[in-house]
Each structure stands twice: as structure tokens, then as C-alpha cells.
ChimeraX commands (.cxc) that place a marker at each C-alpha (Angstrom):
marker #1 position -17.30,3.18,-6.28 radius 0.5
marker #1 position -15.68,2.03,-9.61 radius 0.5
marker #1 position -13.31,-0.56,-9.52 radius 0.5
marker #1 position -9.71,0.74,-9.70 radius 0.5
marker #1 position -7.00,-0.29,-12.16 radius 0.5
marker #1 position -3.92,-1.53,-10.70 radius 0.5
marker #1 position -1.90,0.83,-12.87 radius 0.5
marker #1 position -4.10,3.23,-11.19 radius 0.5
marker #1 position -3.57,1.62,-7.29 radius 0.5
marker #1 position 0.04,0.80,-8.23 radius 0.5
marker #1 position -0.21,5.36,-8.50 radius 0.5
marker #1 position -1.89,5.80,-4.91 radius 0.5
marker #1 position 0.19,3.74,-3.21 radius 0.5
marker #1 position 3.34,5.14,-3.98 radius 0.5
marker #1 position 2.11,8.16,-3.30 radius 0.5
marker #1 position 0.27,7.07,0.14 radius 0.5
marker #1 position 3.66,5.79,1.16 radius 0.5
marker #1 position 5.37,8.37,-0.10 radius 0.5
marker #1 position 3.45,10.72,1.95 radius 0.5
marker #1 position 2.71,8.97,4.81 radius 0.5
marker #1 position 6.35,7.49,5.40 radius 0.5
marker #1 position 7.57,11.34,3.76 radius 0.5
marker #1 position 9.82,9.09,1.35 radius 0.5
marker #1 position 11.86,10.55,-1.35 radius 0.5
marker #1 position 10.25,10.68,-4.41 radius 0.5
marker #1 position 13.12,8.89,-6.23 radius 0.5
marker #1 position 12.70,6.17,-4.01 radius 0.5
marker #1 position 9.16,5.38,-4.26 radius 0.5
marker #1 position 9.26,5.32,-8.01 radius 0.5
marker #1 position 12.06,3.11,-8.16 radius 0.5
marker #1 position 9.85,0.26,-6.53 radius 0.5
marker #1 position 8.67,-2.93,-8.13 radius 0.5
marker #1 position 6.70,-5.78,-7.49 radius 0.5
marker #1 position 9.59,-7.51,-5.79 radius 0.5
marker #1 position 10.35,-4.64,-3.28 radius 0.5
marker #1 position 10.63,-5.86,0.14 radius 0.5
marker #1 position 8.25,-3.01,2.76 radius 0.5
marker #1 position 7.49,-4.54,6.36 radius 0.5
marker #1 position 11.07,-5.17,7.72 radius 0.5
marker #1 position 12.33,-4.04,4.56 radius 0.5
marker #1 position 11.76,-0.67,5.41 radius 0.5
marker #1 position 12.66,1.42,9.42 radius 0.5
marker #1 position 9.42,3.81,8.14 radius 0.5
marker #1 position 7.11,1.07,7.93 radius 0.5
marker #1 position 6.97,-0.06,11.45 radius 0.5
marker #1 position 3.77,-1.16,12.89 radius 0.5
marker #1 position 2.13,2.24,14.16 radius 0.5
marker #1 position 3.48,3.61,10.54 radius 0.5
marker #1 position 0.98,0.76,8.86 radius 0.5
marker #1 position -2.61,1.77,10.91 radius 0.5
marker #1 position -1.30,5.17,9.07 radius 0.5
marker #1 position -1.09,3.87,6.10 radius 0.5
marker #1 position -3.89,1.57,5.44 radius 0.5
marker #1 position -6.07,4.27,6.91 radius 0.5
marker #1 position -5.08,6.41,3.73 radius 0.5
marker #1 position -5.30,3.57,1.37 radius 0.5
marker #1 position -8.93,2.95,2.01 radius 0.5
marker #1 position -9.80,6.53,2.05 radius 0.5
marker #1 position -7.84,7.26,-0.98 radius 0.5
marker #1 position -9.46,4.04,-2.39 radius 0.5
marker #1 position -12.64,4.16,-1.14 radius 0.5
marker #1 position -12.24,0.67,0.28 radius 0.5
marker #1 position -12.07,-0.72,3.68 radius 0.5
marker #1 position -9.45,-3.12,5.50 radius 0.5
marker #1 position -10.74,-5.40,8.18 radius 0.5
marker #1 position -8.43,-6.21,10.60 radius 0.5
marker #1 position -8.27,-9.88,9.69 radius 0.5
marker #1 position -6.87,-9.14,6.03 radius 0.5
marker #1 position -3.58,-7.61,7.75 radius 0.5
marker #1 position -0.82,-9.89,7.95 radius 0.5
marker #1 position 2.59,-9.99,6.74 radius 0.5
marker #1 position 2.21,-11.82,3.49 radius 0.5
marker #1 position -0.71,-9.00,2.27 radius 0.5
marker #1 position 2.72,-6.13,3.24 radius 0.5
marker #1 position 5.54,-8.21,2.08 radius 0.5
marker #1 position 6.32,-6.28,-0.53 radius 0.5
marker #1 position 4.66,-3.46,-3.02 radius 0.5
marker #1 position 3.61,-6.48,-6.02 radius 0.5
marker #1 position 1.83,-7.74,-2.60 radius 0.5
marker #1 position 0.23,-4.74,-1.60 radius 0.5
marker #1 position -1.19,-3.00,-4.91 radius 0.5
marker #1 position -2.79,-7.44,-4.75 radius 0.5
marker #1 position -4.24,-7.54,-2.44 radius 0.5
marker #1 position -5.39,-3.39,-3.18 radius 0.5
marker #1 position -6.55,-4.17,-6.48 radius 0.5
marker #1 position -8.50,-7.52,-5.19 radius 0.5
marker #1 position -10.41,-5.41,-2.82 radius 0.5
marker #1 position -11.61,-2.29,-5.14 radius 0.5
marker #1 position -13.69,-5.03,-7.23 radius 0.5
marker #1 position -16.07,-5.56,-4.41 radius 0.5
marker link #1:1,2 radius 0.2
marker link #1:2,3 radius 0.2
marker link #1:3,4 radius 0.2
marker link #1:4,5 radius 0.2
marker link #1:5,6 radius 0.2
marker link #1:6,7 radius 0.2
marker link #1:7,8 radius 0.2
marker link #1:8,9 radius 0.2
marker link #1:9,10 radius 0.2
marker link #1:10,11 radius 0.2
marker link #1:11,12 radius 0.2
marker link #1:12,13 radius 0.2
marker link #1:13,14 radius 0.2
marker link #1:14,15 radius 0.2
marker link #1:15,16 radius 0.2
marker link #1:16,17 radius 0.2
marker link #1:17,18 radius 0.2
marker link #1:18,19 radius 0.2
marker link #1:19,20 radius 0.2
marker link #1:20,21 radius 0.2
marker link #1:21,22 radius 0.2
marker link #1:22,23 radius 0.2
marker link #1:23,24 radius 0.2
marker link #1:24,25 radius 0.2
marker link #1:25,26 radius 0.2
marker link #1:26,27 radius 0.2
marker link #1:27,28 radius 0.2
marker link #1:28,29 radius 0.2
marker link #1:29,30 radius 0.2
marker link #1:30,31 radius 0.2
marker link #1:31,32 radius 0.2
marker link #1:32,33 radius 0.2
marker link #1:33,34 radius 0.2
marker link #1:34,35 radius 0.2
marker link #1:35,36 radius 0.2
marker link #1:36,37 radius 0.2
marker link #1:37,38 radius 0.2
marker link #1:38,39 radius 0.2
marker link #1:39,40 radius 0.2
marker link #1:40,41 radius 0.2
marker link #1:41,42 radius 0.2
marker link #1:42,43 radius 0.2
marker link #1:43,44 radius 0.2
marker link #1:44,45 radius 0.2
marker link #1:45,46 radius 0.2
marker link #1:46,47 radius 0.2
marker link #1:47,48 radius 0.2
marker link #1:48,49 radius 0.2
marker link #1:49,50 radius 0.2
marker link #1:50,51 radius 0.2
marker link #1:51,52 radius 0.2
marker link #1:52,53 radius 0.2
marker link #1:53,54 radius 0.2
marker link #1:54,55 radius 0.2
marker link #1:55,56 radius 0.2
marker link #1:56,57 radius 0.2
marker link #1:57,58 radius 0.2
marker link #1:58,59 radius 0.2
marker link #1:59,60 radius 0.2
marker link #1:60,61 radius 0.2
marker link #1:61,62 radius 0.2
marker link #1:62,63 radius 0.2
marker link #1:63,64 radius 0.2
marker link #1:64,65 radius 0.2
marker link #1:65,66 radius 0.2
marker link #1:66,67 radius 0.2
marker link #1:67,68 radius 0.2
marker link #1:68,69 radius 0.2
marker link #1:69,70 radius 0.2
marker link #1:70,71 radius 0.2
marker link #1:71,72 radius 0.2
marker link #1:72,73 radius 0.2
marker link #1:73,74 radius 0.2
marker link #1:74,75 radius 0.2
marker link #1:75,76 radius 0.2
marker link #1:76,77 radius 0.2
marker link #1:77,78 radius 0.2
marker link #1:78,79 radius 0.2
marker link #1:79,80 radius 0.2
marker link #1:80,81 radius 0.2
marker link #1:81,82 radius 0.2
marker link #1:82,83 radius 0.2
marker link #1:83,84 radius 0.2
marker link #1:84,85 radius 0.2
marker link #1:85,86 radius 0.2
marker link #1:86,87 radius 0.2
marker link #1:87,88 radius 0.2
marker link #1:88,89 radius 0.2
marker link #1:89,90 radius 0.2
view
């Protein structure tokens, strides 16, 4: 796997959130690093988290361990992309 750049990860996360959660493209395009996710997006409930993370693993070629998944990682769009960027480096 080649390390993904932050812009590539940002683009992938937007695509996954749009695809898995059926969000409108204009809604996903407005996401900033401070945009709250888990607890703020009704579509991103505990059941949807598994689907989002599985799709991110597939598209980014990474593995997210169960003990890495917590509220902080999913708190905001920026927290999620930062976590994934760090994972993509290893």
C-alpha cells in the first residue's frame, strides 16, 4: 500500500460518507474539519458506523482494529480524516 495523502483521504471519506449514508453530495462537500459526525448526523448511527469503517478499510487498504474505534475518532470530519491519514502511513 502506498501512503495516502490527506487530500486523497479527505476525498475518499467524503465519497464513503455519501455512498454508505446516502448523503447529498452538496451536504458532504460542505464538511469542514470541525463538522460533527457521530451524534450529529442521524444517518451515522451505531449500525452505520460498521458499514462506513468497513468501506473505508476497503477503499484505503487499511485495517481498523476494534479497540481503535471510539467517540473521539468519529467526533468530527477532521478527527476521522486525521485518524485515517495516520493509519495510511503504516
